[in-house]
C-alpha positions, 0 to 999 in steps of 0.5 A: 525500485529496490525491494523492501526491508520486510523484516523492519516493515513487519515491525513498524507497520502498525498504522497500515495494519490498523487501517486494514483492520477497519477496512476488513471490519466493513467487509461482509463475509459468510465464511465461504468466499474465495479471497485474494489479498492483493499486496499482502505484504508480510501477511499480518492482515492476510492472517486476519482475512483467513480467520474470517473464511474458515470454509473458504480460501485465501491467496496472498499476492505481492510483487516483493520477494522479501515481503513474501518471504516474511509472509511465509514465516508469518503464515506458516501455520495457516496454509495460505498460498502465496503468489509473486505477481504484479497487481496490474497483471494478476495471473487469475481469471474469474478465480475469486469472490473478493479482491481485498487490498489495503495500502497497495494500489498507490504503488501501481502507476497504471491504474487503468491496467490495475482495475482491468487486472482486478476485474478479470481476477473476479468471478461474476458477482465478485466484489472489490473491497480496498483502500490505498493512499489517495488525494493529498496523501503525505503531501507535506513529507513528499513536498519536503523530499522533492525540495531536498532532491533539487539541492546538492549533494542530492541533486546529482542522484535524482536528475536522471531517471527519477520519478515518484513511484506513487499514484495518489488518485482522487475519488472521482478519477478512481470511480471513472477508472473502475467503471471503465474497467467494468465495475458496477455499484462503485463507491469511492471516498477519501478520509484523513488518517494522520499519524503522530509519533511520540519521538524523533527516533520513532518517526525516523524508523517509520519514514525511512522504511515506509515512506522514504525508501525510494529516495534513500535507495538512490543515494549512496550510504554516506548521504542516506542518513543526512537526507533522513536527518534533514526531513526529521528535523523539519518534522520536529519543528512542526506544530504538533511535531512528527505528524504524517498527513496520511489520506486513505482512498476507499473503494468498493465495486462489483463485477456484474 
């Protein structure tokens, strides 16, 4: 998958930031913890995490070079080290008291490898505290996009080598994977988090960068606008219009 447009993502990702702030509010900290923010993106939430551990340490990790470049700018005065790595192959062993992550795990296809990697990165007694897309996340938009890529002129761009780059797991499967990796005191649950946009241009700006970029990156420039137009027009006809049916999978666990 092509890299993100991190500058635009930083501007439009208020929903992800707001979800993350609610997840962070549930995390009990004493201010001395060593925390890794897995999938730190542009660093908006990483900055908030760092402000809560004045006597601790925070490291941001992302596999996207453009996201990390944006994060370096956003965190220049905070002194948070940034590491480029895949969440399923973290270069850490027993290094952290907390693995924190939001809006990231669904971009990892192999969740068994993901939870093994997170488990190894935690010190004994360390905690995983995370949220990602799960269950029927974005089912309506994804269903419409899947129908569209089966039609010309888009079909030829997707008939070879295409598969969705997401894993939207359910709570039961996630619990089993976490426990298999060694986590204890596991808790997993889904919550609806729909977002409604006020106008077509706001909806389009968000979905092009956050939701549709894996599709658009496979299309030549002259087809990208038409593809987005088709999906925006379908969303405009919904009642209510311009709603994204987000679902968040929450997960917590402890390393013995």
